[in-house]
Residue, then its C-alpha position, 0 to 999 in steps of 0.5 A: m909621785d908617779h909609781d911604776y905598776t908594770l909587772d913582768i907577765s911574759a911567763f903568763p900563758e896567752e889564755l890567761n892574758i886574753m882572760l885579763a883583757f876581757l876582765r878589764s874595763d870597756a875602755d881598756l878592752q878597746a885599747d887591747q884590740s892588739v891581742m884579738p887577732s891571736l884569739p883563734h890560736i889559743d887553747w879554748n879548753q885551757f882557757l875554760e880551765l883557767v876561767q873555772h880556776h879563777r872563778v871569774y866566769p860570771q864577769l867574763y860571760a857578761r863581757m864576752k856574750s856579745s863578742q863575735l870572736i868567741p867560739a859558740d861552744v865556749l860561750q855555751a860553757l860560760h853561759r852554763d856556769f853563769t846560770q848555775n852560779t846564779f842559782q847557787m847565789l840565790r840559794l846562798s842568799g836565802e840561807m844567809e838570811r835564815v842563818c843571820v835572822s836566827l843568830q840575831e833572834n838569839g842575841i848574836s850580832p852577825l856580819v856577813l863577810k863575803g858571799p851574796v852581800l859582797a856580790k851585790d855591794l861590788y857588782g850590783d848583781l849577786s849573779l856576777r860573783t861566785s861564792k861557795d859558802l857563807d862567811i859570818l863574823i861574830p863576837m868571840e864570846s858568842v861562838e858556842a851560842a852560834e854553834k848551838q843555833l847552827l846545829g838547831l838549824g840542821y847543820q853538822s860540824d865539819g869536824h875540828g881538832p880538840r878545843l885545847f890550849n886557848w883554841k880560839w887564839k890559834m884558830h879563826h873560824i869553824s865550819f858547818t855543812h847542811p847535809q840536805t842542801g850541801i851549803q857550808v857556813e863558816i863562823h869566824w871570830r877573827l878576820n885573819s888566821d895569823m893572830g895579828k892585830e885587827p879591829p875589835f868586833d865592836d869597832l867593826w859593828s859600829r861601822r857596819r853597813r846594811s845590805p840592800l839585798s834583803k828586806r831583813d837587817i843583814y849587815l856587812l863590813g864598812s867600806e874601809d874595813l871591807f877593803m882591809y879584809l879583802v886585801s888581807h884575805g887575798a894576800r894570805h892566799g897568794w891571790f891565786r884566784l883572780r876573782w879576789l883581784a877583781d874585787i880589789d879593782r871594783m873597790a879601788r874605783r869607788s869613793l873610799d875614804w883613803g885617809a881613814l883607810i890608810s890610818l886603819m891599815r897602818r894601825y893594824q900593820c897591813l899597809q904593805l898588803g894594800g900596796q901589793a894589792l893595788t900594784l897587782a890590780a894596776g898591773l893586771f887590771r889597769t885599775p886607776i890608783p888615786p893619788d890619796a892611796g900613795p902612802m900604801l905604795s911607798g918603798a920596794h916591799r909592795r912590788e916584791l910582794a906583788e912579784r912573788s904572788l905572780y907565781f901563784i896567779r900564773d899557774i893553776v896551783s892547788f895547795s894540797p898535801g904532797d907538793k913539797e916545793l909549792d908548800r915551801m914556796y908558799k910558807r916563804y911567801l907568807f913569812a915575807l908578807k909580815t912586817k918585822r914586828q909581825k914576824s917576831v910575834y909569829m915566831f913567839s906564837q910558835l912556842y904555844p902548843s896546838f891540838r896537833d901536838t896532842e895528836a902527835l904525842p897523846l898525853p893525859k889531861s893532867l900532863h898537858f902542861l908538859y906540851f909547853p916545854l916539849r913544844p919544840f921537840v913535838w914540832i920537829w917530830r911532826q915535821m919528820k912524820q909529815e916528810a915521811 
């Protein structure tokens, strides 16, 4: 069955369309020569701002450095960012090895989710993808032991709320920053933050792959698990950085086991997110979608989700407190991502107290049981204070 991947990007600024043209494969870039005559008329400052926002300057510099159409100062700015990123990724690579070896020596099994291993896996070169921190997945029961190890390595906790009410159920990671190097490490015990179904750690570990980036045993997710994780992560953030879609483009061009992948994503109720990701990748990057991926693309929901995310891709959005309209749109978008069953589970989970309730209405520990019946009222009170 043929699927329509055309997306309405008429509202995209010209600078964003030029950036997309250069991010596509060489063959597609040749087909996009019609956009090249307009290059002198674009706002190069806005172009560089978009490149920074979408974190795609390594790939763009690699493609644009030999172009005669790009102003020298623009190429110089891209080269500077490319060089800084290369040093950053080398630093992260060394620290990743130090942290993972420390965890392994203390009986903790780490899976690196993104960072340098993802750059090497998808692009063949750690300098061709950006990363600001290290994301490491471990078994839930090892969180306290991993925290002890990181503190022993000189890291400091970034500060988290009180660990109350089965806090590992409400959260999915905690972060630490090294005061000397500035490197941040996030310790995850779940892949996603919405408390939805996901593979047990033992299953992920059994399908792990060894990264060729290091001589030590550094592991990343299996290919199908990685695709599902990148899809869920990008969807949860509205795909507001094109870097995440570039990753999906690279993965879709690989020889994935689509049958196993679709079975996996159906089991964990994220098939519609795979359809959204592939629709966006095909519409924006002209990613070739293999016929075996067809079950992800059935129904109209995947197109609706793709079109909703165009709003977050089109503009330079910042999910910071204060933009109430953006916050409302984002919350509606996140709810739309869920299946009917996930929406029911989510609504039920909202009845469970969180540490934020203790901040809004402090009670002595002996009375913490009251947070359960008081949860709806405390939640309304928190919303009123936030609005004020």
